[in-house]
C-alpha positions as CSV (number, residue, x, y, z in Angstrom):
1,M,32.9,-10.5,6.5
2,D,34.2,-7.3,5.4
3,S,34.9,-7.1,2.0
4,T,38.3,-5.5,1.7
5,R,38.9,-9.3,3.5
6,G,37.6,-10.6,0.1
7,G,34.5,-11.6,1.8
8,P,31.3,-10.4,0.1
9,A,30.0,-7.2,-0.5
10,G,26.6,-6.0,-0.3
11,P,24.0,-6.2,2.7
12,P,24.2,-7.9,5.7
13,P,22.9,-11.4,6.4
14,G,19.6,-11.4,6.2
15,A,18.9,-7.8,5.6
16,G,16.7,-8.7,2.7
17,D,14.3,-10.1,5.1
18,R,13.4,-6.7,6.3
19,G,12.0,-3.3,5.6
20,A,12.5,-0.2,7.0
21,G,9.0,0.9,8.6
22,A,7.9,4.5,8.4
23,D,9.7,5.3,12.1
24,G,12.4,4.6,10.1
25,Y,13.0,1.2,12.4
26,L,13.6,-1.8,10.9
27,E,11.1,-4.0,10.4
28,P,11.0,-8.0,9.5
29,R,9.1,-9.3,6.7
30,T,5.6,-11.1,7.0
31,P,6.2,-14.9,5.1
32,R,4.6,-15.7,2.1
33,G,2.7,-18.4,3.6
34,V,1.3,-16.5,6.6
35,T,0.1,-13.9,4.3
36,V,-1.6,-16.0,1.9
37,A,-3.3,-18.1,5.2
38,G,-4.5,-14.5,6.2
39,Y,-5.8,-14.0,3.1
40,L,-8.1,-17.3,3.1
41,A,-8.9,-17.0,6.9
42,L,-9.6,-13.6,5.0
43,C,-12.2,-15.3,3.0
44,L,-13.1,-18.4,4.8
45,L,-14.5,-15.4,7.9
46,G,-16.8,-13.7,4.6
47,A,-18.1,-16.9,3.9
48,L,-18.9,-17.3,7.9
49,V,-20.8,-14.6,7.7
50,A,-22.9,-14.9,4.9
51,L,-23.2,-19.2,6.1
52,I,-24.4,-18.3,9.3
53,G,-26.3,-15.3,7.9
54,T,-28.5,-17.3,5.8
55,F,-30.0,-19.0,8.7
56,H,-30.4,-16.4,11.0
57,Y,-31.2,-13.5,8.5
58,S,-35.3,-13.3,9.7
59,Q,-34.5,-13.7,13.7
60,G,-36.0,-11.3,15.6
61,P,-37.4,-8.0,14.3
62,A,-37.8,-8.7,10.6
63,P,-35.1,-6.7,9.0
64,L,-33.0,-5.9,12.2
65,A,-30.9,-9.3,12.2
66,A,-30.9,-8.6,8.2
67,V,-28.8,-5.6,9.1
68,L,-26.4,-6.4,12.0
69,F,-25.3,-9.8,9.3
70,D,-24.7,-6.4,6.3
71,L,-22.8,-4.7,8.7
72,A,-20.6,-7.6,10.1
73,I,-19.8,-8.1,6.0
74,L,-19.1,-4.9,6.2
75,A,-16.9,-4.5,9.3
76,T,-15.5,-7.5,8.0
77,C,-13.8,-6.2,5.0
78,V,-13.2,-2.9,6.7
79,L,-11.0,-4.3,9.1
80,G,-9.4,-7.1,6.9
81,S,-7.6,-4.8,4.9
82,V,-6.5,-2.7,7.8
83,G,-5.1,-5.8,9.6
84,M,-3.7,-6.8,6.4
85,R,-2.7,-3.5,5.3
86,S,-4.1,-3.7,1.5
87,A,-6.6,-4.0,-0.7
88,L,-6.8,-7.7,-1.0
89,G,-7.3,-7.6,2.9
90,G,-11.3,-6.2,1.9
91,V,-11.8,-7.6,-1.2
92,F,-11.1,-11.7,0.1
93,P,-14.0,-11.3,2.8
94,A,-16.4,-9.7,0.1
95,A,-15.8,-12.9,-2.5
96,G,-16.0,-15.7,0.4
97,W,-19.7,-13.6,1.3
98,F,-20.6,-13.0,-2.3
99,V,-19.7,-17.1,-3.0
100,V,-21.6,-18.7,-0.2
101,T,-24.9,-16.8,-0.9
102,L,-24.6,-16.8,-4.3
103,I,-24.9,-20.5,-4.0
104,L,-27.4,-20.5,-0.8
105,S,-29.9,-18.2,-2.8
106,S,-29.9,-20.4,-5.3
107,G,-33.2,-22.9,-5.5
108,S,-32.5,-26.4,-6.0
109,A,-34.0,-29.0,-7.7
110,D,-37.1,-29.5,-6.2
111,G,-37.7,-25.9,-5.4
112,S,-36.7,-25.1,-1.7
113,V,-34.8,-21.7,-1.3
114,L,-32.9,-20.9,1.7
115,I,-32.9,-16.8,1.1
116,T,-37.4,-16.1,1.6
117,D,-38.2,-13.0,-0.8
118,T,-39.8,-11.0,2.2
119,T,-38.0,-7.8,3.4
120,A,-35.6,-9.5,6.0
121,G,-34.4,-12.1,2.6
122,K,-34.1,-9.0,1.1
123,W,-32.5,-6.8,3.4
124,F,-29.6,-9.5,3.5
125,L,-28.7,-9.8,0.2
126,F,-28.7,-6.4,-1.4
127,G,-27.7,-4.8,1.8
128,G,-25.2,-7.6,2.5
129,A,-24.0,-6.5,-1.4
130,V,-23.9,-3.4,-1.0
131,C,-22.0,-3.8,2.5
132,A,-19.2,-5.9,1.0
133,A,-19.3,-3.9,-2.0
134,A,-18.3,-1.3,-0.2
135,G,-15.7,-2.5,2.3
136,G,-14.0,-3.6,-1.2
137,V,-14.0,0.3,-2.4
138,Y,-13.1,1.2,1.2
139,A,-9.9,-1.4,1.1
140,F,-8.8,0.0,-2.5
141,A,-9.5,3.6,-1.8
142,A,-7.5,3.5,1.4
143,W,-4.4,1.5,0.1
144,S,-4.0,2.4,-3.4
145,K,-0.5,3.7,-4.0
146,P,-1.8,7.1,-4.5
147,S,-3.1,7.5,-1.0
148,R,-0.4,5.4,0.3
149,D,2.0,8.2,-1.4
150,H,-0.6,10.7,-0.2
151,R,0.1,9.3,3.5
152,A,3.7,9.0,3.3
153,K,4.0,12.6,2.3
154,Q,1.6,14.2,4.9
155,S,3.1,12.0,7.8
156,A,6.8,13.0,6.8
157,R,5.9,16.7,7.0
158,P,6.0,18.5,9.9
159,H,1.8,19.4,11.4
160,G,1.1,23.0,9.6
161,D,3.2,22.7,7.0
162,R,0.7,23.0,3.8
163,G,3.4,22.3,1.7
164,A,4.5,23.7,-2.0
165,E,1.7,21.9,-3.9
166,D,-1.1,23.8,-1.4
167,R,0.9,27.3,-2.4
168,S,0.6,26.4,-6.0
169,R,-2.9,26.4,-5.8
170,Q,-3.3,29.8,-4.5
171,G,-1.3,31.7,-7.1
172,S,0.7,34.8,-6.5
173,G,-1.9,37.0,-8.0
174,S,0.1,38.4,-10.7
175,A,-2.2,36.7,-12.8
176,R,-5.1,38.2,-11.7
177,S,-3.6,41.9,-12.0
178,Q,-3.0,41.2,-15.6
179,R,-6.2,40.9,-16.7
180,R,-7.4,43.8,-18.6
181,P,-10.5,45.1,-16.9
182,G,-13.9,44.4,-18.2
183,R,-13.0,40.8,-19.2
């Protein structure tokens, strides 16, 4: 309705469901339930990598399968953050991996363990922990607010334009010419 005819003024119906994209076109926002389901799926995917890795880390040559499972959790974290376009997309798979490996690496009451104290077991646990943490750190570095602001500035500038902040670092040279010799 038009506001001059007594109708409500403001954005058209459904405009609150859209956000302006990087190229200026309106993009539909993802419903909250779909986003929550995506994060839950990433957490379960990280847990699945840990579960499968716990039973197969010692297959083949000693640390090879363990290292491949380590790289799998790193890729899951990095691709999860890129796919969800948020830092939590990289943290949830890492959290799922940590929870499952913590539970499965603990000894039972009768003393049996699933992840043994072998080279492959150490590579799986410690390498996986480092890769999961690195994936989480990557996610926060890539999708933090300062990083998003920096990418927005870079994409708004034409190629080859260095910007005012780079020119201010170069200085005008007047500070050097004002110094007295010998100091």
